[in-house]
N, C-alpha and C positions, 0 to 999 in steps of 0.2 A: 491363516485367519487374521493375523495381526495387520498385514498390509491392507486387507479388505477394510478393516475398521478404520485405518488411517485414510483410505481412499474415499469412502462414501461421503464424509463431510465435505470433501472437495468438490463433489458433484455440483453443488449449487454454484460454486465459483466457475466451474466449467460451463454451466449453462449460461451464466451471466456473460462470460467471455464470448460464448457462441452468439449471443444476441448482438453484441457489438460487431461481430464479424460476418454475420450471415448475409450481408449485402454481397459478399463474394461467393456465397454458397451455391446459388442457382442462377444460371444465365444461359447463354446460347448453347454451350456444350456442358452438360451436367457434370461429367467426370472431370473436365478441366477446372470447372468452378469448385468442385469438391476439393481438389488438390490445392487450389488457391486458398480455400477456407483453412486447410491445415496449416499452410504457411502463415496465414494471418493469426490463427490461434496460437501458433508458436511465438509470434511477436507479442500477443496480448497478455499471455500468462506465463508464470515461471514453469509451468508444466510443459512436457514435450508430447506432441501429437504426431503419430506416424500412421500412414495408411497400411492396413493389414490385408484388406480385401475389397475389391470393387466389382460389382456385377451390374452391367448396364442392360437396359431393355428399352423397348419402344415407348411404353407408357409408364413403366416403373423401373427404378434402379435401387440397388441396395449397396451399402458400404459398411465396413467395420474399421473403426479407429482404435488403436491401442494408445494408452496414455501412460507416460513414465514421468519420473521426477527429474531425470537428467539424461544427457546424451552419452554418459559414460558407458563403457562396454558391459559393465556388470549391473546396469540399472534394471530393476525389476519392473514388470508391467503392473501398474496400480489397478487398472480396470480397463475395460473395453466399452466402446459406445457403438450401438447399432443404429444406422440411419436408413430409414425407409423413405424413398423419394417418389412422390407421385407427380408425373409430368402432366402438364396441361396440354391444351391443343397447340398445334404448331402454326407458325405464320412466317411470311417472308420478311426477313430483316435486311439490313444494309449489307451484310456479308453472307447472305444465303438464308437457309431455313433456321429459324430460331425456335427454341422451346418457349412456350408461353408461360402462363401462370403455373407455379410449382408449389406443392405442399410437402414439407419435410417433417418427418416424425423421428425424434431422437430419444433413445432410452438406453438404459444399462443393458449390455449384451447378455443374452440368455445364459452363456457359459458362466458369467460372473454371478448371475442370479442363483444358479444351482450351487455354486461353490460358496456363496455367502448367504445361503438360505436361512441359517440360524439368526444372523444379524438382520436380514431383510424382513424377517417375521415381526420385528419390532415396529416396522412402519405400518401405518393403518391401511394404506392402499397396497395393491399387489406390486406396483412398481415404485421405487423410492423417488423417482423423478421422471418428468416428461417435458419435452420441449417441442412445441408445434410452431413451425415457421411457414408463413404464407407469403409468397412472392407474387406481386402484381405485375401486369404487363408494363406498367409505368416504371418498374424498378423499385418501387416502395416495398420494404420488408416489414412485416408485422410478426411479432414473436410473442408467444405466451409460454412462460416457464412455470411449472409447478413442482415443488418438492413436498412429498407427502408428510402428513403429521407423523410424529414419532412418539411411542409410548413404551417406556422401559420400567420394569419393576422387578428388582432382584435383590434378595438378601437385605431388605430394609431400605434399599435405595430406589427412589422413584424419580423418573425424568419424563416430563410431558411437554412436547413442543407442538404447536399448532400447524407448523409447516410454513412454506414460503411461496409467494406468488409474485411474478414480475411480468409486466407488459412493456414492450418497447417497440418503437418504429424507427426504421433507418431509411433516410432519404438522402441521396447524394453524399453518402459517407458520414452524415451526421445522425447521431442516435439520441432519441428523446425517450425516456422511460421512467417508470415509477413502480413501486411494489411494496408489499408488506413482508416484513421479516418475522411476523408471527408473535405469539406469546410463549413464554417459557416458565415452567414451574419445576423446582428441584427440591427434594427433601432426603435427609439421611437420618434414619431412626437412631442409629448407633451414636451419633454425635449431636442429635437434636438440632441439626442445622437445616436451614431452609433458604431458598433464594427464588426470586420471581422477577419477571419482566413482562410488562404489558405490551400491547400491539405496537410494533415499531415499524418505521418507514424508511424507504430508500428512494432517492431521485437521482436522475442524471440527465444532462444535456451536453453531450460531448462530441468532439470530432477526433477521429483516430488518425495518427500520423505514423504508425508502425513502431516496433520495438518498445511496446508498453508506454508510448508517449501519447497523451491526450491533451486537448485543450477544451475549455468549457468549464462546467460546474458539476459537482456531484455532492451528495450528502446522505448521511445516515442519522436517524434519530431513534434512540432507545428510550422508551417512556416508563415511568413508574417502576424503578428498580428498588428492590428491597432485599436485605441480607440479614439473617438471624443466625448467630453462632454463639456457643457457650464461651468462646474465646473473647467475645466482646461484651462489655457490661450492658450495653443497650443495643437494640437493632440499628442498622445503618440503612438509610434510604436516600435515593436521589429522585428528583422530579424528572430529570432527563439527562441523557448524555448525547451531545450533538457533535458529529464529526463532519467537517465540510472541506471541500477543496475547490480551487479555481485556478485556471491557468490560461495563458494566451501565447501566441507566437509573434515575435517582432524581430525582423531582420535576422532570421535563422536562429533566433535564441528564444528560450522559454523563460517566461516570467510567471511566477505562481505563488499561491499561498494555501496553507491548510491550517486547520485548527481543531482542537478538541476542547469541548466545554462541558464542565460538570455543573449542573444547575440544581438549586434547591437541595443542598446537602444537609442531611440531619444525621449527626454522629457525635461521639464524645469529643471530637476535635472542634476547636473554635473556628469553624470554616463554613461559610454559607454557599459560596460559589468559587470556582477555580477554572482557569483556562490556560492552554498552551497554544501559541501560534507560531508558525514558521513561514518565512517568506524567502523566495529565491528570486534573484534578478540576473538576467543575462547568462543563463546556463546554455551553452551552445548545443543545438539539437544533434549535430553530428557526433559531438563528444559524448552525449547521453547514449546515442545508439552504440558507439564503440564500447562504452562502459557496460551496457546491458549485455552485449554479445560476449564480452570477456567474462562477466560474472556467470552467465548462463553456461559457459564452457567448463566451469569448475564442477568438481564432484560435490556430493552432499555431506562429506565427512572431513574432519580436520586433517586426517592422514593424507587424503588425496591432495589437499592444498599444500601441505608441507613437502610433498614429493615433487612439486613444480618449482624448480630453482629460480625461474625468471618471473615468478608471480609478482614480486615487489616492483620491479621495473615496469612490468606490463600495467599494473594498477596506477603507478605514477604517471605513465604516459597517457592512459585513458582519462585520468582526472585532469591532466594538463590540456587535453582537447576540450574538456567540458567547462572547466573553471578558468576563465581567461581574464585579461585586463578589463575591468569594469564589472566583473561578476561579483555577486555578494549573496550571503545567506544570513538571515536574522532570526533570532528566537526571542519571544516575549512571553513572560509569565505574569498572570494577574490572579490575585486572591482577595477575598473580602470576608469580613465578619461584621458583627453588630457595631464594632468600634471603628471601622474604617477599611482602608485598602492597602495592599502591598503589590507593587509593580516592579518588575525587573526585566531588562532586555540586554541583548548583546548582538553585535553585528560584525561579521568578519567579511572583508572584501579584498579583492585584488586591485591594486592601484590602477587607475585608468591609463589609457595610452598617452595622455598629456603629461603625466608625472615623469620626473627625471629617471632615466634608465628603463623606461617602460615601452620604448619603441620596439616594433617588430613583435616577436612572440617570446618574451623572456621566460615565460612559464615552462617552455620546452627545454630550457638550459639549467633547470634546477637539479642540483646534485646533492647538496647538504641541507640540513635544517636552516642554516644561516641564509642560504640562497632563497629558500622559501619565505622566511620571515621578512626579508628585505623587500619582498614584493607585496606584502600584506599590510592592511590597516585593520585595527580592531577598536571598537568603541562600545561601551556598555554603561548602564546606569542602574541604580537602585533607588526607589522612592517609596517609602512606607510611612504610614501613620503610626506613630509610637504607640498609641492606645491599642491599635489592632495587633501589633506584634507583642504587646505586653501580656496578651492572653496566651502566648506560646513560649516554649523554651528558647526560641530563636532570639528573643530580646536579650537574654543573658549572654549568648554567644556574640551577638553584634555589639553589645555594650562593652565587651572586653576586646574588641578588635582594634582598639587604639586609634591611630591616625588613618586607618583604612576606611573608616566611616565617620560621618558627622552626625552626632546625636543631639537632638534638642527635645524639649518637652512635647513638641508637636510632631516631629518627624525624624526619620533615620534615612540618610542619603549617602550615596557614594557614586563615584564615576571612575571608569576604567578606560584606558587608551593605550595604544602601542605606538612607540616612536622608535623606528629602527629595531634594534634589539633590546630596547628598554621598555618594560611594562610600567605604566604609571597608574597607581591606584589611589584615588582621592588626593593627588598631588605628591604621593610618595613614590620615588623612583626605585624600580626593582630590576637590575640588570639580568637579562636572561642568560648571559654567559655564566653568571654565578648560580642562578637557580637550576640551570640544566646540568651542572657539574661537568662542563666541558664537552657536552654531547652535540653542540650545534654544528660542529665541523665534521661529524660522522656522516657518511653518505646515507641518505634516506633508505635506500635499498637494503643497506646493512642493518639499519635500525628495525626494519620490518621483519627481519629474520632472526632477531635476538630472541 
C-alpha cells in the first residue's frame, strides 16, 4: 500500500508530461507512435515508462504501460496506465494508408484500482484521473486532463482538495496550455493547526527538445495561502506564491531564468515580500542531455550511488560538457519590509575563450580544485537599507563583520570577487589555499568520495 500512496500523487505529473508528449502518441501506425510516446515520456520526466502490453485492432487498440522510479533491476512498479485508443477513419497518406483522427483515453489500470481501492475511495470520482487526447487530421493534439477531487477525514485530520484540470494543445512540437491546480483545505484537531490555499493556476508555452529540456515559458501561481499553528504566535498568510521559468536556445546552448516570489507576507517576521531568482547562460544542450542520462541511471538510494566507484569522474565529465567557457549561473535574493529593501546576488562563470589559458576545452582537463578555480570568475554584492535590516537580528551579525561589510546610517554594502585562488571580500583578500586547509591540490574525484 505504501508504494501506491506514493504513486498516486505522481499521476498528475504523469498526465502533464503526457500532454507535452502526445504529439508523438497517435500517427500513421498507432503502435509505433505508442512506443515513440514512451520514449518521449522517458525523456520528459524522472519516471520510467515501459510497455507491458499492446493489442492492436482495426478501429481500436489498447495498451498497458508500467511506470517505475528507475531502471535499476530491483525497481518496483509504481502503477500502470491503461490506454484505450479509438482510431478514426483511414485515408491515403504520402507513405500509404494513414490512420486519421484518433481519440485516446488514459486512466489508472484496473489492477491498480483494485489493489488501491482503500485509497482510491478518498477520491470523489470513481477514477482518480483521466486524460483525453484528440488528434486531428492536421496533426494538432488537444488534451484535457482531470484529477478528481480528494476528501480525507481520519482521526481528526481532514484534507479536502478540489482537484486539478489542465487543457493543452500541441502543434508542430509546441505546447500551449493552462489549468487550475484547485483549492486546498487542511485541518488537524489534535494540534489545532489549519492550512488553506485558494484557486491556483498553471500556464505553459513550451517547445520540447528531449531529455527534459524545454524552451519557452511556464508558471505556477498559488493564491491566498494561510497557515495557523499553535507553534506560531499569530497566523501566517501570503497573498500569492509565483513560480516562473523561461528559456531559449542559442547556438546549441540554453539560456534561462527561473524565480520564486512570495508576495504579501503577513507573519511575525518583518518581511512583506521576498524573491529568489536564478539565471543560467550558455549551458550546452548536449552536456545537459549527458548529465540527465547519467543522473537517471543512478539508483534512488545512497547505497546504490556509493557502490559506483566511477560516479565522481562521470559527474565531473558530464558537468564539463555542460558548463563550458562563457557559461555562467547567477542567484539573486530580494526582500523588503516597511523600512526598505535588502538585495544580494552572486554570479559564478567560467572564463570565456578569449581569456588567457582558455583556448580549446580547458574544462575537460580539470583534475584538482585548483584547476577548477583557475578557470572560474565569481562576483557578488550586498546592498541593504540599514533601517530595513535594523528590524531583524541580521543587523547585529553584519555590524560585527568588520571590514567584510561597509556600514553607514543609510546602507550596509559589500562586494565579493575571485582573483585566481584569492577571494576578495569588500577589499579584504582571503587566500583559498589557507581557507581550504591545503585541499586545493586533491583530485576532485577523491574529494567527492570522502
